[in-house]
N, C-alpha and C positions, 0 to 999 in steps of 0.2 A: 704960642705954645706948641712944641713939637709933638707929634703923635707918639703914642705908646704902642709898640708892636704887639699884635695878638697872633702868635704863631700857632698853625694848626696842621695837624697830620691827618690827611683825608682817609688813611687806612686804619685809623684808630677806631675801637669800638665796634659794636655789632650792627651799626646802621651808618649809612652815608651822612657825612657831616654837611649840614645846609648852613653855610656861613651867612648867606643873605638873610635867612630867616632869624638867625641869631642877632645880627646887626639891626634888623628891623625892629627887634623887641627892646633894644637899648633906647633910653631917652636921648634926645637930641644932643645934649651936652656930652654924653658918653660916646655917641657915634663919631662925633667930631674929635674926641680924645684918642680914639683907637684906629689903628690901621692894620688890617688883616694881612698875614704873610703865609702863603702855602709853603710847607716844608715837608719833604719826604726823605727816606733813607738815601744817602748816608748821613743826614742830619748835619749840615754845616750851619751852626748857629752863630758863627762869628758876625755876619752882617747884622743880624737882628739884635745881638748883644750890644753892638755899637750904637744901633738905633735907640735901644733902651737906655743906654748911658746918656745919649744926647738929649733924651726926653726927661731924664731924672728918674726913669724906672717906674714900675717894675717891668720885668719881662713876662708878659702873659703868655702861657703855653696851654693850648686846648688840646688834650689828647689823653691817652691812657697811661698806666704806670710806666710802661716801656719808653714812651715818648718823653715823659718827665724824667726818667732816669738819664736819658741822653742829654736832655736840656741841663740837668744838674751837673753832669760831668763836664759839659762845655763851659758852664759858669765857673766851675772849680778850676778848670785850665786857664780861664781868663782872670782868675783872682777874685771871683765873687764880686764884680763891680756893682751889680744891682741885684735886688731880690727876685727870686723866682715865684710867680704867681700862678698856681696850678689850677686850671679850669677843667672840670670832669668831662671827659669825653671818651673814656675807655669802657671795657667790659666790667672791671672790678673796682676801679677807682679807690685803691687802698690808701694811698697817700692822702688824697682829698678827704676821704671819710675820716681818716685818723685826725686830721686837722680841723674837722667839723665845718669845712667849707660847704656852702650849699651845693646840692647835687644838680640843680637846674643851671645849665651853662650861662645863660644871659644873666640871671640873678647872681651867679658866682662872679662874673665879670665886674658887675656893679659893686658888690660887697668888697671885692679885692681891691678895686681902685680907690674905695673909701677906707681900705684897711691900712695895715702898717707892717713894717718888716719884723720878723722874729729871728733872733740869733739862735739857730738851731744846731745841734750836734751833727758832726759829719763823720759817720763811721766808714771804715774801709775794710775790704776783704783783700788780703795780700797786696795792699797799697791802693787798690782801685776803689774809688768812692761809690757809695750808694746812699739813697735818701731814707727809704722806709725800712727794708729788711732784706736779708739774704738767707740761703739755706741750702740744705742738702737732703738726700733720701727722697721720701714720696713726694714732697712738694716740688723738688727740682725735676723729678721725672715727669710730673704733670706739667710743669712750665715748658719742658722741652716738647711735649706732645702738643700743648696749646699753641706754642709758637709756630708749629708747622701745620696747624689745622686750617682748613678752608674757612670754616665758620668762626664767629666770635661769640661773645656773650656767655652768660651763666650756664646755659644749656650745654655748650661745647665743653666748658670747663668741668661740669658735673659728669658728662659722658666719659671724658678722659680719666677723671678720678675713679670712676667705677671700674673702668678697664684695668687701671693699675692697682686697685685696692689690695687684691690678693697677691699679685705678682711681685710687689716690692717687699724685700726682706729687710730685717734689722741689720745695721752696721755697727761694729764694735768701735768704741771711741776711747782715745787717751787724751789727757788734758795737761797743759801747763797754763794755768790761768790766774789772773789777779782778780779776786772777787770784789764787788763793789761793797763798800761799808754799808751796814744797815743803819739808815738815818733814824733818829728818834722822832716820832711823829709830834709835830707841834700843834697844828690846827685841827679842827674837827674833821675836815676832808682827809688830812694826812692819816689821822687815826683810823678812819674808815678804810683807806686804802691799805694801810698796814694790817688791819684785821682781815681784809679780803685776801691778801697775799698769804698770810699765815707764816710759819717758820720758813727760813731760807732753805731751799732744797739742795741736796748734794748734787754735784755734776754727775750726769748720767754716764754709765758705762756702754750702753747701746741705745740706739735710736732707730725708729722706723721712719721718723721725720724730724729734722732738727732745723730750728729757725733762730736767727739772731735779728732782734727787732728794735728799731729805733722809735717806732710808733706802734699803736696798738692793733691796727686793722690790717688783715691780709688783703681784703677786698671782698665785694659782694656781700658785705655785712658779716664776714667772719672775723671775730675778735680773737686773733692768735695770741696776743700778749697784752691782756687788760692790765693797766697800770703802767705800761711803758711810758716814759717821759723823755722826749727828744731834747731836753735841756739840762739833764742831770749828769752828763759826761759818762754814762754807762750804757750798755746794751742789755736788754733782756734776752736770755737764751730760753727757748721752749722746745721741749721734747714731747712729741705726741706718740702715743702707743697706737698700734694698729687696732682700729675698732672691729669688734665682732658684730655679727648680724643683729643682736639685740641692742648693742651699742648704738647702731644707726638710728634706732628709735628713742633710746633713753638718754644717750650721752652726746651724740653729734649735734642735736639741736641746741644744746647749751653753749656751743661754740659760736652760735649766732646771736647770743644775748650778751650785752656788755657786762653784766654782773653774773653770767652763767657760771656755775661751778660744775666741773666735770672731771672725772678720774682719768680721762684720756690725756689731760694736759698736766705737765710738770714744768715749772719754770724757776729761774733765779736771774741774778744780775752779775755782770762782769764788767771790769774796766778794760780788760784786754785779755786775749787768750791765744794760745796756739792749740789747735785741736788736730789730733791724728786719727785717721780713719784706717781700719784693717783692709780697705779695698779702695781702689780709685773709683770715685763716685761723681756723678754730675752735680753741678751747683746752679744756683740762680741768684741774680741780683735785681731786686725790685721786679721780679717776675720774668726777667730777661734771661735766657740761658747763658751760663758762664762756663769756662773751660772745666773739664773734670779734673779732680785732684784728690790725693789722699792725705794732704796736709794743708791746713788753712790757718792764716793769721788774722785775727780780728783786732782792730784798734779803733779808737774814738778820739777825734779832735773836738774838744768841747766848744760848743757855740761858734763854730767855724764856718757856718753856712747861713745865708740870708734867705729866708722864706717869707713871702708876703701872706699875711693871714688876716682873717676877720675878727671882729670882736667876740665871736663865738668859740674862738680857739681857746682851749683851757689853759694854754701857757702864755697867753697874751700879757 
């Protein structure tokens, strides 16, 4: 049996990655199954993708959302020959949290090797693929600051957010969008989700922060798009209004609860869209800074990406 590669980015996350400690925690049969591969920017995944193909997959990648973003893009370029198995190793771990993969890296490796591939939607921003979400406004400004920060972790992210909270202004929006049809709820869980969402919102004319989500978690426990489904062929758009001082106490904590309701958030679903901004704004893809633009095209390829998941994944 050929070994499955476990790619790791040593610069991911708030702490240094201890590969030896992770491997030591794996049962013997899993240690023999896995081979660790150190990979740093500019992230040439081609050799490890070939190794994963030879082993029958998946491609295990231990890192943060940015590392996983680059791994996903490499797999798309290669034609998605194997599934991507995301092992949490970042500051926020939004993709991993959204898929309900265990947050303990060693346990995640075990559960993912025992897991199965999920045919997941592949969204694109102006033709460039992303896995979890993209956006502009406040969240893109924070992503840009976080990318250049010396420290990592939630405290660094929170400090950047506080600095930009009052500085970020709303941007005007114009839309040419194809809305997703409102599906009739069939089962009990479908009815509960429909009741939670409420009526479909109109597309916003302005936004302080604007997100397009394939999965529900932004990272660090923040549920940016509760109800987002990575297998339905649609993207959830989410507009956040700027919170006031009292909102920091009464509304912002609700964003960190899966079932939390808050007046800060307004969301709906699209199959595709062209959104025009009244100013050139920074964007991000999976938390990675993307080129500024005042026009963006969002598309979705239904079930075009293979993601390795555990039995806890809601869409298994």
